[in-house]
N, C-alpha and C positions, 0 to 999 in steps of 0.2 A: 504494500500500500504506500510506503514511504517513497518508493521509486516512481510510482504513478503520480504522486503529488509533486515530486521534484521535476519530473518530465513535463507536467502541465505548467508548472511555474516557469520553467525555462522557455517553453513555447510561447507563453504569454509575454515574457520579457522580450523575446526576439520579435514578436509581432508588434510590440510597442515601439521598438527601435525602427522597424520598417515603416510604421505608420507616421512617426513623428516628422520625417522630412516631407511627406505628402501633405500633412496638415499644416506644416510651417510654410510650405510653398503656396498653399491656398489662402493663408492669412494675409490681409492687405498690408499689415505693418512689418511683415517679414521680407525685407529686401536685402539681397546679399551685398555685403560691403566690398570695397576694392580688395581688401586682404583675402576675403573669402573667394573672390573670383580668381585672384592670383594663385591661391592654393589649389583650387579646382583645375586651373590651367596647367599647373605643374604636374598634376597627376596624369594628364594626357600625354606628356612628353615621355617618349620611351627612354629607358636608361641607356647610356652610351656603352658600347662594347669596346674592349681594348683592341687596338690595331694588331698587336702581336703579343703572344704569350711570353712571359718571362721564362728563361730556362730554369729547370729545377736545380736546386743546389745539389751538387754531387752527381748530376746526370752525366753519362758518358756518351760520346758519339758512337754511331754504328761503324764508321770507318774514318780513316785519315789518309792523307797522301802528302808526300814531300818530293820535290824535284830539285836537283842540283843545277844551278845556273852556271854559265860559262865564267862569270866574274867572281865565283866563290860564294855567292849568296845562295839562299834557298827560298823557295816559295812553298807554302803549306796550306792545307785546308782540311776541314772535317765535315762529314756528312751524316745526316740522320734519316735519309730515305730508306736505305738498305745497306747491307754489308758490302754490296758490290757497286755502290754509287760513287766511288772514289777511284781516280786513276792519276798517274803521274808519268811524265816523260822528261828525262834529263836533257839539258842543252847538249848539242853536238854541232858546233859551228863548222866543222870540216864538211858537213853535208847540209849546212844552212838550217839546222833543226833548232828552233827556239824552244826552250824548256817550258813546261806548263803543268798545272795540276787542275783537275776538275772534280768537284764534289757537288752532288745534288744538282747537276746541270750548270753550275757556275764555274767558269774557267778563269784562272789567274795565270798570267804569263810572266816568264823571266824577261830580263832586258834583251833587246834585239842584239844578235851577234854582230860584232864589229866587222866591217868589210875591209879586207886588206888588199884590195885590188889597186894596182898602179895603172890607171887608165892610159897614161901616156906611153908607158912601156908596152902594154898590151896592144895599143894601136900600132906602134912601130913593128911589133912582131907580126901582126895581121898583114900590114902592108908588105913587109919583107916576104911573108909566106905566099902572098898572091902575085908577087912580081913575076912577070912584066904586066900582069893584068891589074886593073883598078880594084880596090877593096871597098866593101861596104861594112862599116864597123860601128858598133855602139857599145857603150859601157854605162851600166846603171849601178851606182853605189848604194842606192836605197834597197835594191833587191840583190845586190852583189852578183850581177850577171854580166857577161860580155857576149857579143855575137860578132862573128867575122865571116863574111861571105865574099868570095872572089867573083868578080863580074867578068866572066869569060867572053862575053860578047864584045867587050871593049879591048881585048888583048891584041897586041901587035907582035907577031912572031917573026 
């Protein structure tokens, strides 16, 4: 019997709380104040969500990668996508290979290999190699490449 009385009391109290705003709104002297309106408006604004989650303290990456650069420095990264989402390539300037690491699809590069071409000497070698024909020569220090073509149609034998 006590449970029934308690349940009925709680139901009546809930009903009273639900009815009081309706009765207050119907009352001519119940006009909301500016503070009330501001409070009600703040309830309608959704809560902001964080742009990024903070890493957990003590959490470990699923993989890491480190590449050795030609100048003695290293580049490194760590990944959290999978244990195979990290890769590394060391610098090898003799074949124009710039070192790099990639983790979770993000690549970090070593410094560009220096180009040790002597364009003037390479041009002289090209002209001498094509003699007596004219030579078409180019030297590009940014890509560290040279081209030399002998123009046989202009040869005088």
